[in-house]
C-alpha positions in Angstrom: 0.0 0.0 0.0 2.8 2.4 0.9 4.7 1.6 -2.3 1.6 2.0 -4.4 1.0 5.5 -2.8 4.6 6.4 -3.4 4.4 5.4 -7.1 1.2 7.5 -7.5 2.7 10.5 -5.9 5.9 10.1 -8.0 3.9 9.8 -11.2 2.0 13.0 -10.4 5.2 14.9 -9.6 6.8 13.7 -12.9 3.7 14.9 -14.8 3.7 18.3 -13.0 7.4 18.8 -13.9 6.7 17.7 -17.5 3.9 20.2 -17.7 6.1 23.0 -16.4 8.8 22.1 -18.9 6.3 22.1 -21.8 4.8 25.4 -20.7 8.4 26.9 -20.8 8.9 25.7 -24.3 5.5 27.0 -25.4 6.1 30.5 -23.9 9.5 31.2 -25.2 9.9 34.2 -27.4 12.9 36.2 -28.7 13.6 39.7 -27.3 16.4 42.2 -27.6 15.1 44.6 -25.0 17.7 43.4 -22.5 19.3 44.8 -19.4 21.7 43.6 -16.7 22.1 41.1 -15.2 23.2 38.3 -17.5 23.8 34.8 -16.1 27.2 34.2 -14.6 29.2 31.6 -12.7 27.6 28.2 -12.0 24.3 29.4 -13.4 25.8 30.3 -16.7 27.7 27.0 -16.9 24.4 25.1 -16.3 22.6 27.1 -19.0 25.5 26.5 -21.5 25.5 22.8 -20.7 22.1 22.5 -22.4 23.9 22.5 -25.8 25.5 19.2 -24.8 22.0 17.6 -25.0 21.4 18.6 -28.6 20.9 15.7 -31.1 24.3 14.9 -32.5 24.8 12.1 -35.0 28.3 10.7 -34.5 28.9 12.6 -31.3 31.0 15.1 -33.1 29.9 17.9 -30.8 30.4 20.5 -33.6 29.2 23.5 -31.5 31.6 26.0 -30.0 30.6 29.0 -27.7 32.4 32.3 -27.2 31.1 34.3 -24.2 31.5 38.0 -24.7 31.0 40.5 -21.9 32.6 43.5 -20.3 35.2 45.4 -22.3 35.3 42.6 -24.9 31.9 43.7 -26.2 33.4 46.8 -27.7 36.1 44.8 -29.4 33.5 42.5 -30.9 31.4 45.5 -32.0 34.5 46.9 -33.8 35.0 43.7 -35.6 31.4 43.6 -36.6 31.6 47.1 -38.1 34.9 46.2 -39.9 33.2 43.2 -41.4 30.3 45.3 -42.7 32.8 47.6 -44.4 34.6 44.7 -45.8 31.5 43.2 -47.3 30.0 46.4 -48.6 32.1 49.1 -50.3 29.3 51.6 -49.4 27.9 50.5 -46.1 24.9 52.3 -44.6 26.2 54.4 -41.7 23.0 54.2 -39.7 23.1 50.5 -39.9 26.7 50.3 -38.8 26.0 52.7 -35.9 23.0 50.5 -34.8 25.1 47.3 -35.0 27.9 48.9 -33.1 25.6 50.1 -30.3 23.9 46.7 -30.0 27.0 44.6 -29.9 28.8 47.0 -27.5 26.0 47.5 -25.0 24.1 44.2 -24.7 24.7 42.7 -21.3 26.2 39.6 -22.9 26.8 38.2 -26.4 27.3 34.5 -27.0 28.9 33.6 -30.3 27.8 30.3 -31.7 30.5 28.7 -33.9 30.6 25.6 -36.0 33.5 23.2 -35.7 32.9 21.3 -38.9 34.4 18.2 -40.4 33.5 18.3 -44.1 35.7 15.3 -44.8 34.0 13.0 -42.3 32.9 9.9 -44.2 30.1 9.0 -41.8 28.4 12.3 -40.9 27.3 14.5 -43.7 28.1 18.2 -43.3 24.4 19.2 -43.3 23.9 16.9 -40.2 26.8 18.6 -38.4 25.3 22.0 -39.2 21.9 20.9 -38.0 23.4 19.7 -34.8 24.8 23.2 -34.2 21.3 24.7 -34.9 19.8 22.3 -32.4 22.4 23.3 -29.8 21.5 26.9 -30.4 17.8 26.2 -29.8 18.7 24.3 -26.6 20.6 27.4 -25.5 17.6 29.7 -26.1 15.3 27.4 -24.3 17.7 27.1 -21.3 18.0 30.8 -21.1 14.3 31.2 -21.1 13.8 28.5 -18.5 16.3 30.2 -16.2 14.4 33.5 -16.4 16.6 35.3 -18.9 15.8 36.8 -22.3 17.7 36.3 -25.5 17.6 36.7 -29.3 19.6 34.8 -32.0 20.8 37.2 -34.7 22.8 36.6 -37.8 23.0 38.9 -40.8 25.7 39.0 -43.6 28.5 39.3 -41.1 27.8 35.8 -39.9 28.9 34.4 -43.2 32.1 36.5 -43.5 35.0 34.0 -43.4 37.4 36.8 -42.3 35.4 37.6 -39.3 34.9 33.9 -38.5 38.7 33.5 -38.6 39.3 36.5 -36.4 37.1 34.9 -33.8 38.9 31.5 -34.0 36.9 29.7 -36.7 39.2 29.4 -39.6 37.6 27.7 -42.7 36.1 25.1 -42.9 34.8 26.1 -39.5 32.3 29.0 -39.5 29.9 31.1 -37.5 26.2 30.2 -36.8 25.2 33.5 -35.3 25.2 35.7 -32.2 23.0 35.5 -29.1 22.2 38.7 -27.2 21.5 37.7 -23.6 20.3 39.5 -20.5 17.3 40.2 -18.3 14.1 41.3 -20.2 13.6 45.0 -19.5 9.8 44.6 -19.3 7.3 41.9 -19.2 6.1 41.9 -22.8 2.8 40.4 -23.6 3.4 36.8 -24.8 3.1 36.7 -28.6 -0.1 35.0 -29.7 0.7 31.3 -30.2 -0.3 30.4 -33.7 -1.8 27.0 -34.3 0.5 24.3 -35.5 -2.1 22.4 -37.4 -1.7 24.2 -40.8 1.8 22.8 -40.8 0.8 19.2 -40.0 -0.8 16.4 -42.0 -1.4 12.8 -41.4 0.6 11.0 -44.0 -1.1 8.0 -45.6 1.4 7.1 -48.4 1.2 9.7 -51.1 2.1 13.3 -51.8 0.7 15.8 -49.3 -0.2 19.5 -49.2 -0.2 21.8 -46.2 -2.8 24.4 -45.3 0.1 26.8 -44.5 1.2 26.7 -48.2 -2.2 27.7 -49.6 -1.8 31.4 -48.9 
């Protein structure tokens, strides 16, 4: 009787925790309205550890993370602007100023890099890149679950091989984007959750069409 009661209580507790975890996933939204503090110490290490749970065919662990904070933010912002000038002979000054301000003032930026092995005979390159993408999503979810806000940004500079090399990702390695991290400045209303059903069909053996593609 005691064991049966224990198992029932344990089952209810597991379901409660599962419900909380699911609600966290369903309530996540990106935001760049961020202020101090950003995570640090053991809490930051725990959050970053979420990338290690990303699906990873071959256990190549192709993700790499650079944590940028303090004075290093200005150095990164300078490299971002230099990249913009390198990629565009006539860069938009307002756009450069905006990028510089964002990268130099965000509480924390996490650079997501890809440590790729294009010659791997077992794991296709696309699967390695997908694993990095999954790691990035795990990072966003972990930040949200811990009470922080974040946004994953890319842009043309992400695909600049010179910038990638300057940050330690010499080709064939590359960048996957930048995560601005901090505490949300205000409690924004949760964006309306769109129904997933227009993107889902029950497959019965033949070609399919999706409601979402009929617009």
